[in-house]
Every structure is written in C-alpha cells, then in structure tokens.
C-alpha positions as CSV (number, residue, x, y, z in Angstrom):
1,M,142.1,120.7,-137.9
2,L,140.9,124.7,-138.9
3,L,137.3,123.5,-139.3
4,Q,137.4,122.1,-135.6
5,K,139.3,125.4,-134.5
6,F,136.8,127.7,-136.2
7,A,133.8,125.9,-134.9
8,E,135.0,125.8,-131.2
9,A,135.5,129.6,-131.5
10,A,131.8,129.9,-133.1
11,A,130.2,127.6,-130.3
12,K,131.4,130.2,-128.1
13,L,129.2,132.6,-129.4
14,I,126.5,130.9,-130.8
15,P,124.4,128.2,-128.8
16,N,122.7,126.3,-131.9
17,W,124.6,124.1,-134.3
18,E,124.3,120.8,-136.2
19,I,126.9,118.8,-137.8
20,I,126.7,117.1,-141.6
21,D,129.1,114.4,-142.6
22,Y,129.1,113.4,-146.3
23,A,131.2,110.6,-147.8
24,H,130.8,108.2,-150.8
25,D,128.1,105.3,-150.7
26,D,130.6,102.6,-150.1
27,K,132.0,104.3,-146.6
28,V,130.5,102.0,-143.7
29,D,131.3,103.8,-140.5
30,A,128.5,106.7,-139.7
31,P,129.2,109.1,-138.5
32,S,132.7,109.4,-139.4
33,G,135.7,109.9,-137.0
34,T,135.8,113.3,-138.2
35,A,132.0,114.2,-137.2
36,R,132.6,112.0,-134.0
37,E,136.1,114.3,-132.8
38,L,134.1,117.6,-133.8
39,A,131.1,116.8,-131.6
40,A,133.3,115.9,-128.9
41,R,135.3,118.9,-129.2
42,L,132.4,121.1,-129.2
43,S,130.9,119.5,-126.1
44,K,133.6,120.8,-124.2
45,V,132.8,124.2,-125.1
46,R,128.9,123.8,-124.5
47,R,126.1,122.1,-125.3
48,P,124.0,122.8,-128.2
49,E,120.7,124.5,-127.4
50,L,117.7,122.9,-129.1
51,T,114.8,125.1,-129.7
52,V,112.4,121.7,-129.7
53,P,113.6,119.2,-127.6
54,L,114.2,115.8,-129.4
55,D,111.3,114.3,-127.4
56,R,109.1,116.6,-128.5
57,T,109.7,115.8,-132.2
58,V,106.7,115.1,-134.0
59,G,107.2,112.4,-136.7
60,L,110.4,110.1,-136.8
61,R,112.8,110.9,-134.3
62,E,115.6,109.6,-136.5
63,A,115.0,112.3,-139.0
64,R,116.3,114.9,-136.6
65,G,119.9,112.6,-136.7
66,A,121.9,110.6,-134.3
67,T,122.8,112.5,-131.0
68,L,126.5,112.3,-130.3
69,S,128.4,114.3,-127.4
70,A,125.3,116.3,-127.3
71,S,125.7,117.6,-131.1
72,Q,123.1,116.3,-133.8
73,I,125.0,114.7,-136.5
74,H,123.7,114.0,-139.9
75,S,125.6,111.2,-142.1
76,I,125.0,111.4,-146.1
77,R,126.5,108.7,-147.8
78,L,126.0,108.7,-151.4
79,P,127.9,108.2,-154.8
80,G,129.4,111.5,-156.0
81,Y,130.7,112.4,-152.6
82,V,134.4,112.0,-151.4
83,I,134.7,113.3,-147.7
84,S,133.3,116.5,-146.2
85,A,132.4,117.9,-142.9
86,E,130.3,120.6,-142.3
87,I,128.8,122.2,-139.2
88,I,126.1,124.8,-139.3
89,F,125.2,127.0,-136.5
90,G,121.7,128.9,-136.5
91,M,120.9,132.3,-135.0
92,P,117.8,134.4,-135.7
93,D,117.7,135.5,-139.1
94,Q,121.3,134.3,-140.1
95,K,123.4,131.2,-140.0
96,L,126.9,130.5,-140.3
97,T,128.4,127.5,-142.2
98,I,131.9,126.0,-141.9
99,R,132.7,123.3,-144.4
100,H,135.8,121.4,-145.3
101,D,135.8,119.4,-148.4
102,S,138.3,116.6,-149.3
103,G,139.5,115.5,-152.7
104,S,139.9,111.8,-153.5
105,G,143.6,111.7,-153.1
106,A,145.6,111.5,-149.9
107,R,146.9,115.3,-150.3
108,P,145.0,116.6,-147.2
109,Y,146.3,114.0,-144.8
110,V,149.8,114.1,-146.2
111,D,150.2,117.9,-145.8
112,G,149.2,117.4,-142.4
113,A,151.4,114.8,-141.7
114,L,154.2,116.7,-142.9
115,L,153.4,119.8,-140.9
116,A,153.6,117.3,-137.7
117,I,156.8,115.9,-139.1
118,R,158.8,119.3,-139.2
119,K,157.6,119.9,-135.7
120,V,158.7,116.4,-134.1
121,S,161.8,117.1,-133.0
122,A,160.9,119.9,-130.6
123,L,158.1,117.8,-128.9
124,V,158.0,116.6,-125.4
125,D,155.5,114.1,-124.2
126,V,152.5,112.5,-126.1
127,H,150.4,115.1,-128.3
128,R,147.2,114.2,-130.0
129,G,145.9,116.0,-133.0
130,L,147.5,118.5,-135.1
131,D,146.3,121.6,-133.7
132,S,148.1,120.5,-130.6
133,V,151.3,120.5,-132.6
134,L,151.0,123.7,-134.2
135,D,150.2,125.6,-131.0
136,L,146.8,126.7,-132.5
C-alpha cells in the first residue's frame, strides 16, 4: 500500500517510469496483481512519457516489457525470489526507485488485514484497498 501511495505522489512530479515485478519461478501469473494494480493507479495520475515510443523500438518489441494501463511492466520469475514490486522513475541525470520486498511468510498480508479489522467497526459502505480504510 505504501509503495502504491509513494509511487502516485512521485508520478505527479516525474513523467517517466517503469515497473518491475519479481516473484519465485513457479508463480504462473505475470504480471502480478500488485503490478497490475500499481499500473492502474498510476494511469489515474498520468500516462508515463516514453522518450522513444514503443513502435520505434529497434529489435524485439517484447524486450521493452508489456504495456498495461500505459505503464511498461517487466515480470521476473526466478528461483530465489519471493515477491517484490519495484517502480523506477527516471529523470535527466537521476532516478528514484521505490521497492517493496515481501518475505516468504504471510506476515505482510496478516499485518494489513489486522489494520483493516481494527477499523471495520467505523466503516460505512464498501471500501476497496487498505489505503481507503486507513485514510491515506
């Protein structure tokens, strides 16, 4: 949730980014739901600007990743990875990287669920996303 919120703030100021989605080698979905959600949320802020449009790519177009909600997403599936999401913002002479790494356990998901459970008695209507429950 924090990665998504920080990325939305950065996208307001930085027009160039790409998303990298890391996971273990037997994860079958690519990109992950987290990367898809991140791309969808960023598309509501703005469309990223590509210095070289994708149709002018020389070589294999697929090497530039998949385009989803206007963002380029690269999914890495290798042994040794658990679950990570990274967004890299590029500017002339500098870059900003925001990354979240999960461990192999369920703790990150349990912590988020517990935060939501503590707030549920005060909620009205349907809420989607932990950030809507925590007023971020």
